[in-house]
N, C-alpha and C positions, 0 to 999 in steps of 0.2 A: 818342552824346552830341551834344547840340545846344548851340551857343553863339550867342546872339543879342543884339541891342541893342533888340529890339522890346518895350519895357517896357509897351506898351498891351495885350499879349496877355492879361494878367490880366483884362481887361474883355471879351474876345472869346470867348464860350463855345464856339463851333464850332471855333476854332483850338486852344483848350485841349483840347477833347475829341479832336481829331485827334492831338495830341501824346501824350495819354494812351493812346489806342487803338493808337498805333504802338509803345508800350512804351519810349519814350525817357527819358533823363535830360536835361532842358532847363535850361540856366543862362542867365538873363537879366540883362544888364548894365542896371541901373536908372538910371544917370546919363545925362543927355542932353547934347547939344551938345558932344561930345568928338571930338577929332581921332583918326585911326587909331592914331597912336603912343601916345596917352593910353589908348585902349581896350586896346591890346596890353599896356601896362604893368600895367593893372588885372587883366587876365586872367592875366598871368604872376605877379603878386603873389598872386592867389587860387588858383593851381594847387595848392599843398599843401592848402588848405582844400577845394578841389573833390575832390581825391583822397580825403581823409578822409570827405567827405560821401558819396561814392559807396560807400565801404565800409560806412557806417552806414545808408544808406537804400536800400531796394529800389526798382527801377524799376517802373513809370513815376513820375516826379515832375517838378515844375517848381520850380526854386529861383531866388532872385535873388542877384546879386552887387552889393554896394555899392561905392562909389568907393574905400573903404578896403580892399577885397579880402575883406570878410567875406561869408559865404554863409549864407543862411537859406531854409527851406522855404516855398513859397507854396501848392502844391497837391500832393496825393498821392492 
């Protein structure tokens, strides 16, 4: 599982391809300009949704996490 704040990855084909070939479940925090504590709070809020998402979606995939903690699929 990869957690990142690199929301521009959706526009970088080679980086997306590398994640998919590695067979990872990548979760991207889409909100920018956040402090570390704010990012941690969002990831903690999203944790139950991340767990549920992992049960429903086979790897590899790239999903986004919004500021409200919601999780949605970007690429599979």
